[in-house]
Structures are given as C-alpha cells and as structure tokens.
N, C-alpha and C positions, 0 to 999 in steps of 0.2 A: 759159112759160120764157120769162122776160125776158132780152134781150142783155145782157151784163156789160162793162163797162168795160174798155177794153182786147182784146178778142177780135176786132176791127179789124186788131190788128194780126198775129196769129196766122195761119200760111200756110193759105189755106182748104182745100186740097188735103189738107194733114198734117191738120186739125181732123175734116174728112170723113173720113177713113180712121179715126181714133181714134175717134171718135160711130160707126161701123159695127161696128168692136171692142168697143166699150163694150155696143153694144146684144147683140150674139152673145154676151158675157160672159154679160150677164143672161139672154137664152134657154138657155143653160146652166145657170145660176143655178135658173130655174126648173124645170129638168128633174131637178135634182138635189132639188127640193125648196121651194127659197128662194119666201117668197109675198111681196106688196108688206107692210112693215111690219115683218119680219123683223129681230131686232136681230144687229148681227154689226159687223164691223171693218174696214173697206177700207184694205187696203195698196196705196197709189202707188209706183210703180217711175220712178225719174229716172237719168239719167248726166249727171255735171258735171264740166267742165276743170280747175277748180279749187277751193283753199278758200273763195274771194271768191264767188265761183258760188253753194258749196253753201249760205255763210253767205244770201245773199240768197234764195235759194229756200225754205229752212227760215222764213225773217222771213216768208214768206207764209200758213203756216199755222200760226199761233201755238198753243198749247195742245196739238200734235199730238205724238206720240211719233216721234221718226227714228232712222235708223242710218245711218253710211257707213262703206262698206268700199273698199279699192282694187280696181280691174278692171282687166282687161287689155282692154276693148269697147273699140273702136276709136270710138265716140262718145263716150267719157267716161275719165280715169282715175279719176276715185272714182263709187261707185255708191250712191245716196242713196235710202234706202224710207224713203217717209213713213208713219204708221198713223194711222188716225182713230180720233176716240174711239168709244165704241160710240154705233152710229148705228141708225136704223129704215131697211133697205133695201129701194131701190124704183127703178124704171130711171127715173124721173125725177129722182133724187137721182145715179144717175151718170149720167147726161146731163148736169146742171148740174155735177157735179163733173170732168168732162171739160173742159168749159171751163176752169173754174178752172184745174186742172192744166197745161192749155196756154197759158193766160197767165202762170202761175207761172213755166212754165220760159221761153216767151220773155222775159218783163222778167228776168229770172235769167241767161239764156245758158245754157240746160239743155236735153239733151232728154228729155222725156215717153216714158216704155218700156210704160206701160198699169197695170192693176188687176189685182188678187189678194184674193180674198177667202177667209178663211180658214173653209170649211163643216166643219171636224171636229167643231166645238163646235155644229153645227146639226142637231138630231134631229129625224128626218120621225117626226110623231105616227102612230100605229097607230091604225088603225079601227075594231080590236078589243081587249078588255079580259079580262082573266080577274081574278075575284076571289075 
C-alpha cells in the first residue's frame, strides 16, 4: 500500500483507530461469506458542520452517489452518506479507502464515521445443488 498525499495531515491516533475498525469490519464480512473480489458497494459515513464542508467533501469523491440529511449528532449538523460504485471488495481496498476517507474528511473539515457494506445482495454459494 502506498502512502497517499495528505495522509501526514491526518491525526495518527484517529487514523490507526479507523484502520483497526476497518480491519474488524473486513473480518466480520469474511465471517458472513464475503471473499476477496466479491462485488459490492461501500457506504462511507461522514458528519459536516455546514453546506460548504459538504461541498468540499463530495468533490473528493467524483462520480460517487451521495445523500445528505440533517443530523442532531454533536459531530456535525449534517450527515453525509457517500456510496461507491460497484467495486471488488478486498481488505486492501478497504484499508486504502480508509486513508482516502480520512484525508478527504480532514481537508473538508468533516468527521469520518466509518464504513458499511450492504450484504443483503450477497448470496452465499451452496456447496450442494439439486438437479
């Protein structure tokens, strides 16, 4: 994994914390049957204090879908939900994305709150089949 430009500006403790949470998420996904290369969409959650911060954040993820909602969370009055296009899931991709998300959050003065993956569309393969 290469070090991304801007990562040096991110609080190292917060970055390590998010990396640990992301590794735990990957472990949970693997327990649910997700394997390297499984197609899916990654949902990234942020909090922003103003519309200007949201605009700066969303610009860091061109061509990704996003949803904005009001929030009563003390981290920010706006909740920003950014959704990746269909990607091939892997631990390495998640760990790189956490760095990207943390840099984007820092540069836009937002707070990164973590990932979620919709596993409802993921079907486990049966090891048996009736003909």
